[in-house]
Structure formats: C-alpha cells, structure tokens
C-alpha positions in Angstrom: -9.6 5.6 10.4 -10.5 2.0 10.2 -11.1 0.0 7.0 -12.8 -3.4 6.6 -12.1 -5.4 3.4 -14.3 -8.2 2.3 -13.0 -10.8 -0.2 -9.6 -10.1 1.4 -7.8 -13.2 0.1 -8.7 -12.5 -3.6 -6.6 -10.6 -6.1 -7.7 -7.1 -5.2 -8.3 -7.6 -1.5 -4.8 -9.0 -1.1 -3.3 -6.1 -3.0 -5.2 -3.6 -0.9 -3.8 -5.2 2.3 -0.3 -5.2 0.9 -0.6 -1.5 -0.1 -1.9 -0.5 3.3 1.1 -2.2 5.0 3.6 -0.4 2.7 1.6 2.9 2.6 2.6 3.2 -1.0 1.9 1.9 -4.6 3.9 2.1 -7.8 2.1 5.3 -8.6 3.1 6.9 -5.3 2.5 7.1 -1.6 -0.9 7.0 0.0 -2.4 10.2 1.4 -1.5 11.2 5.0 -4.9 10.0 6.2 -3.5 6.4 6.0 -0.5 7.0 8.3 -2.4 5.8 11.4 -4.9 3.7 9.6 -6.2 0.4 11.0 -7.6 -2.2 8.7 -9.0 -5.7 9.0 -9.4 -8.1 6.0 -11.8 -11.0 5.9 -11.7 -13.9 3.4 -15.0 -14.8 1.8 -15.0 -17.9 4.0 -14.6 -15.8 7.2 -17.1 -13.2 6.2 -19.8 -14.6 3.9 -21.5 -11.6 2.4 -24.5 -13.7 1.5 -25.3 -14.4 5.2 -26.9 -11.1 6.3 -26.9 -11.8 10.1 -23.3 -13.0 10.3 -22.1 -10.2 8.1 -24.0 -7.7 10.2 -22.5 -9.1 13.4 -18.9 -8.9 12.2 -19.3 -5.4 10.7 -21.0 -4.1 13.9 -18.2 -5.5 16.1 -15.4 -4.0 14.0 -17.1 -0.6 13.4 -15.2 0.4 10.2 -15.3 3.9 8.9 -15.1 2.4 5.4 -16.0 -1.0 4.0 -14.3 -2.0 0.7 -16.2 -4.8 -0.9 -13.9 -7.0 -3.0 -16.0 -10.1 -2.5 -17.4 -11.3 -5.9 -18.0 -14.4 -8.1 -15.9 -13.3 -11.0 -15.7 -16.5 -13.0 -17.6 -15.4 -16.1 -18.2 -19.0 -17.4 -18.8 -20.2 -13.9 -21.6 -17.6 -13.4 -23.4 -19.1 -16.5 -23.2 -22.6 -14.9 -24.3 -21.5 -11.5 -26.6 -18.5 -11.9 -27.9 -18.8 -8.4 -24.5 -18.4 -6.9 -23.8 -15.4 -9.1 -26.9 -13.6 -8.0 -26.4 -14.5 -4.3 -22.8 -13.2 -4.2 -22.7 -10.4 -6.8 -26.2 -9.0 -6.2 -27.7 -10.0 -2.9 -24.4 -10.0 -1.1 -23.9 -6.4 -2.2 -27.4 -5.6 -1.0 -26.6 -7.1 2.4 -23.5 -4.9 2.8 -25.2 -1.8 1.5 -28.1 -2.3 4.0 -25.7 -2.9 6.9 -23.5 0.1 6.0 -26.5 2.3 5.4 -27.9 1.5 8.8 -24.5 2.2 10.4 -23.8 5.4 8.3 -20.6 3.7 7.1 -18.9 4.5 3.8 -19.0 1.6 1.4 -16.8 1.2 -1.7 -18.1 -1.5 -4.0 -16.0 -2.9 -6.9 -17.8 -3.6 -10.1 -17.0 -4.5 -13.7 -16.9 -3.4 -17.4 -19.1 -6.3 -18.2 -22.2 -4.3 -17.3 -21.9 -3.0 -20.9 -23.0 -5.0 -23.9 -19.9 -4.1 -26.0 -21.7 -2.6 -28.9 -20.0 0.8 -28.7 -16.7 1.4 -30.6 -15.7 4.2 -28.2 -14.7 4.2 -24.5 -17.6 3.8 -22.1 -18.2 6.7 -19.8 -20.0 6.4 -16.4 -23.3 7.8 -17.9 -23.5 5.3 -20.8 -26.4 2.9 -20.8 -25.7 -0.6 -19.2 -27.0 -3.6 -21.1 -25.1 -6.7 -19.8 -25.3 -9.9 -21.9 -23.8 -12.4 -19.3 -25.1 -13.6 -16.0 -21.9 -12.2 -14.5 -22.6 -8.7 -15.9 -26.3 -8.8 -15.0 -25.6 -9.9 -11.4 -23.0 -7.2 -11.0 -25.3 -4.5 -12.4 -28.0 -5.5 -9.9 -25.4 -5.3 -7.2 -24.7 -1.7 -8.2 -28.3 -0.9 -8.1 -28.7 -2.3 -4.6 -25.6 -0.3 -3.4 -27.3 2.9 -4.7 -30.6 2.0 -3.1 -29.6 0.8 0.3 -26.5 2.7 1.2 -26.1 6.5 1.9 -22.4 6.9 1.4 -21.3 4.8 -1.5 -18.6 4.6 -4.1 -19.0 2.2 -7.0 -15.8 1.6 -8.9 -15.9 -0.3 -12.2 -12.7 -1.7 -13.5 -11.5 -3.8 -16.5 -9.3 -6.8 -17.2 -7.7 -6.9 -13.7 -4.4 -8.6 -13.0 -2.2 -8.9 -9.9 0.2 -11.1 -8.0 -2.6 -13.2 -6.3 -5.2 -15.4 -7.9 -6.0 -16.3 -11.5 -5.7 -13.7 -14.2 -4.9 -13.4 -17.9 -1.2 -12.5 -17.4 -0.6 -15.5 -15.2 -2.5 -17.7 -17.7 -0.3 -16.6 -20.6 2.9 -17.1 -18.6 1.8 -20.6 -17.4 0.6 -21.8 -20.8 3.8 -20.6 -22.5 5.8 -23.0 -20.5 4.3 -26.0 -22.2 3.0 -24.7 -25.5 4.8 -23.4 -28.6 1.8 -21.5 -29.8 -1.2 -19.8 -28.2 -4.3 -18.7 -29.9 -5.7 -15.4 -28.4 -8.8 -13.5 -29.4 -8.1 -10.3 -31.4 -11.6 -8.8 -31.7 -12.5 -8.1 -28.0 -11.2 -4.9 -26.5 -10.7 -3.5 -23.0 -8.3 -1.9 -20.6 -5.7 -4.1 -18.8 -5.6 -2.9 -15.2 -3.0 -3.4 -12.5 -4.5 -4.3 -9.1 -1.8 -2.1 -7.6 -2.9 0.9 -9.6 -6.6 0.2 -8.8 -5.8 -0.1 -5.1 -4.2 3.3 -5.1 -7.3 4.9 -6.6 -9.7 3.0 -4.4 -7.9 4.3 -1.3 -7.6 7.8 -2.7 -11.4 7.9 -3.1 -12.2 6.2 0.2 -10.9 9.2 2.3 -13.1 11.7 0.4 -16.9 12.4 0.3 -17.0 12.4 -3.5 -19.6 9.6 -3.5 -20.9 8.2 -6.7 -20.0 6.0 -9.7 -16.5 5.8 -11.1 -14.6 4.0 -13.9 -11.0 3.1 -12.9 -9.0 1.2 -15.5 -5.6 1.4 -17.2 -5.3 4.2 -19.7 -5.5 3.0 -23.3 -7.4 0.1 -24.9 -6.2 -3.1 -26.6 -7.4 -6.5 -27.6 -6.6 -9.7 -25.7 -4.2 -10.5 -28.5 -2.4 -7.2 -28.1 -2.3 -7.8 -24.3 -0.7 -11.3 -24.8 1.8 -10.0 -27.3 3.0 -7.4 -24.8 3.3 -10.0 -22.1 5.5 -12.0 -24.4 7.6 -9.0 -25.4 8.2 -7.8 -21.9 9.2 -11.3 -20.6 11.0 -12.7 -23.7 8.6 -15.6 -24.2 9.5 -17.9 -27.1 5.9 -19.0 -27.4 4.2 -17.7 -30.6 1.0 -15.7 -30.1 -1.6 -16.2 -32.8 -4.6 -14.0 -33.4 -8.0 -15.6 -33.7 -11.5 -14.2 -33.9 -14.1 -14.8 -31.2 -16.0 -17.1 -33.5 -12.9 -19.1 -34.2 -12.0 -19.3 -30.5 -15.5 -20.5 -29.6 -14.9 -23.5 -31.9 -11.8 -24.3 -29.8 -13.6 -23.8 -26.5 -17.4 -23.9 -26.9 -18.0 -23.6 -23.2 -17.0 -19.9 -23.0 -19.7 -17.4 -22.2 -20.2 -14.5 -24.5 -17.8 -11.6 -23.8 -18.4 -7.9 -24.8 -16.8 -7.0 -28.1 -15.6 -3.7 -26.5 -15.8 -2.9 -22.8 -13.1 -0.3 -22.7 -13.6 2.3 -20.0 -13.0 6.0 -19.8 -12.0 7.3 -16.3 -14.1 10.4 -16.8 -15.4 11.0 -13.2 -11.9 10.6 -11.8 -10.5 13.0 -14.4 -13.3 15.5 -13.5 -12.1 15.6 -9.9 -8.4 15.6 -10.8 -8.1 12.1 -9.2 -7.1 10.1 -12.2 -3.5 8.9 -11.9 -4.0 5.7 -13.9 -0.9 5.1 -16.1 -1.0 3.7 -19.6 -1.7 0.0 -19.4 1.6 -1.0 -21.1 3.7 0.9 -18.6 1.9 -0.7 -15.6 2.2 -4.2 -17.2 5.9 -3.8 -17.6 6.3 -2.7 -13.9 4.2 -5.6 -12.8 6.2 -8.2 -14.8 9.5 -6.7 -13.6 8.4 -6.8 -10.0 6.7 -10.2 -9.8 7.9 -12.3 -12.7 11.3 -11.3 -14.0 13.1 -11.3 -10.7 
C-alpha cells in the first residue's frame, strides 16, 4: 500500500508521518496493513492543491492507493480577511484532488471541520445533522466536502474539532506560551467543542483508510468542554501559575474585535465510527494529559 499526504508539514500531516514511521499511536499499534506501507508527504509549497495540472502530475507519478488531504487554510480570522484564498484552498483545492483521485480510482480521505455547523444546537452534532456554517472558513470547508462527494468515487470525509499536536499553532501551545509572560489569561467560557489530539486523529484516519467503509465521519475527543475548561486543564496538568479567567464571547470580542464569529457549540458525536466499532477515541482530558507529558513536561 502507498499513501500520499498533502499538507504534510502541518499539524496533522506531520503527525501522520510520525505515526507511519513508528507504526503506532498512543491508542495502540496500526493494523498489519501498514507493516510494509510506503508513504510520501508533500508540503503545501511542494504540492499546491489549487494548481490542478501540477497536482495531477505529482499524484499520477506517485500512484498512491490512498491520498490523505491535510492541506487547508485553517486560520478562521484569516479566512474572513482573505475569502478568495479560503475558497481556493478549502473548496477548489479539494475539488481538484477529488477529480484527480476519481479519475485514477484512488481512495481519498479528506479532513474537514466542526465549523460546518452554526453552533445553535445544545447537543452533540451527529453526521446527519444539518450544516449551516456562519464563517468563511466553515463555508469553504463545507463546499470542499460537497466537491469531494461529487467528484470522487472512493471517499472518506473526516470532521474533527479543536485539534492540537506537537507541530504548528494550536490552543494548547498558545496557552503555554502566553502563560510565560502573563499572570492572568481571559478565556471564553461559552463556546463548546471537543479537544482532539492529532495523534488520536491520525490513528483513526489510518484505521479508516485501509477499509472500504466510505462516507462521512466525525472523529473528535470524547466529551465536550468550553475553551475555559480546556485552558484550566492545561494549567492543572502542567502546574501553571498563570490564573485563567472566564469571559463571555461578547466580553472577549471587546478585547479583540478582529475575531471571526465562532459557533457557540460545535461538539461532535463520533456516531459513524461507533456504528462500525471503529471508535477508539479516548476522553479529551486523558489524551491532553498524555500529550502534555510527552511533549511539554519532559
């Protein structure tokens, strides 16, 4: 089996490559199909998914059995400032890959987001719930999902939530960095989601990729919390002396008026994975503790 990863230098792409080298995650070892697996990982610079002809040439030369698309413009505020880039990468880039993989009869696994929902529900969102994104980021990612479904024959769409890992920017690193210079941090306490370890997500992506269980999946840490709860656990697990203060979204926007609107609740239920007995996602608190012990506390 041969895997091609786009967006390979990002948070998830880097984690996938690390996991493929080790053949195991914190959850457990990869399936036996990966024992002799080959993979090739391209940065967004080396494989620009918005350039159809160049992307087609690279993919045709490498002839992967599975393409995992981690390439995305994930800066939610940046997407509002540069809507053209958001649509080119998140929507039309996905369309390009879906078209190429569809023509080659290649499996494609496309990573999407909880921000396709408007946040109006007070329950966990299942795969069948109606999407109604309120941000350019969410709208562009939803259109990307639609293109994947339309132009590829063998697809997996995997939505995740509040991702963090050892590479790139994320909430965990932001809290740890800010705590070094600040005595107090104000964190929103009325937006809810599932913190998700990139290592846990990589395990499930690779577990799906060897199957023919095509379709739409949610894959996020079990349990839901607010950004404030998340920050408090980071502080607790690392012994930060910095005080974490709860603020409402309205109050926070007065502090930083540039922020795009976030869903009030984008917590996901991994229902499709559970239906196939493929859900091994741990509780988000346990995964966070493992991550901090592995990458921060040593």
